C-alpha positions, -999 to 999 in steps of 0.1 A, spaced: 141 -124 -33 113 -103 -49 81 -105 -27 60 -74 -34 50 -57 -66 40 -21 -64 22 -10 -95 6 23 -104 -14 35 -133 6 67 -139 39 83 -129 18 109 -112 10 83 -86 47 77 -77 50 103 -50 23 84 -30 33 49 -40 69 55 -30 56 56 6 49 19 2 84 12 -10 99 32 18 81 10 44 90 -22 26 127 -11 25 125 -4 63 114 -40 68 139 -55 44 112 -67 20 123 -69 -17 99 -52 -41 96 -37 -76 79 -6 -90 59 -7 -122 39 18 -142 12 2 -162 -22 16 -171 -52 -7 -171 -68 15 -197 -39 24 -220 -19 -9 -217 -45 -36 -210 -25 -65 -224 6 -55 -205 -14 -51 -173 -28 -86 -178 7 -100 -184 21 -83 -154 -6 -97 -131 -7 -132 -146 31 -135 -145 37 -120 -110 37 -153 -91 62 -168 -115 85 -139 -108 83 -146 -70 58 -119 -61 36 -128 -32 15 -97 -28 7 -68 -52 0 -32 -41 -18 -14 -68 -24 23 -67 -47 43 -91 -67 75 -92 -98 85 -110 -118 55 -123 -91 34 -105 -96 1 -123 -60 -10 -120 -63 -29 -87 -94 -48 -99 -79 -56 -132 -48 -69 -115 -69 -90 -91 -88 -105 -121 -56 -119 -136 -40 -134 -104 -49 -152 -73 -22 -133 -53 -35 -109 -27 -40 -74 -41 -40 -43 -19 -56 -13 -36 -44 22 -29 -69 49 -40 -50 80 -51 -64 114 -43 -75 133 -74 -83 169 -80 -118 161 -93 -133 143 -64 -105 142 -38 -100 105 -43 -135 94 -33 -141 82 -69 -109 62 -66 -119 48 -32 -153 37 -45 -138 21 -76 -115 -1 -56 -135 -9 -25 -167 -18 -43 -153 -48 -62 -179 -73 -71 -182 -105 -52 -156 -131 -62 -126 -109 -70 -116 -92 -38 -92 -63 -35 -81 -52 0 -84 -15 2 -67 11 23 -74 48 28 -70 74 1 -33 79 -4 -27 51 22 3 35 5 22 32 37 -6 12 53 -8 -10 22 29 -18 27 24 -25 64 -5 -48 55 17 -66 30 44 -70 56 18 -85 80 7 -110 55 43 -120 47 51 -122 84 26 -151 88 54 -174 76 84 -153 85 92 -151 122 120 -125 116 95 -102 98 70 -107 126 95 -96 151 103 -65 131 66 -57 131 64 -60 169 94 -37 173 79 -12 148 47 -11 168 66 -8 201 86 21 187 53 39 177 39 33 212 70 47 228 67 78 206 31 84 217 41 79 254 69 105 250 45 130 234 20 125 262 47 130 288 59 162 270 23 175 269 19 169 306 52 187 314 47 219 293 10 221 288 -10 225 256 -1 261 246 36 255 248 33 221 232 15 236 202 42 263 198 70 238 193 
């Protein structure tokens, strides 16, 4: 059952936004990808957002670069949680995108992750969905336990071979 919508303003954002899809797949969360520009397709963008809940979507992850209005426009047309992903641009390295998303005016919130942080946007979406899904919650616990184990293994390796050898691997 469809739970997350991943929308981006341009196909040039797909390489970053695919990271969100990869995480959602890992957790078994159903999602869809959509390309829809807030500036070039404003009516379609409004229709996507206003109809998302009726299609079963519970959370929207919206990525955009440059002026990055897409997450805010999506949030204006739905009461579903919207997680904005600022996309790095060549002009201002994504800082413009970050400010456009994180500085939403009072009343229409958009949760915002780091520049190119689509993977964290997906993890945040999974956390929200896990509030009412014990199986998903358990998968998150296992995911974090696995990450912790990887860090412990790296620390052990560093202690065994020293920093110079570790950096040469």
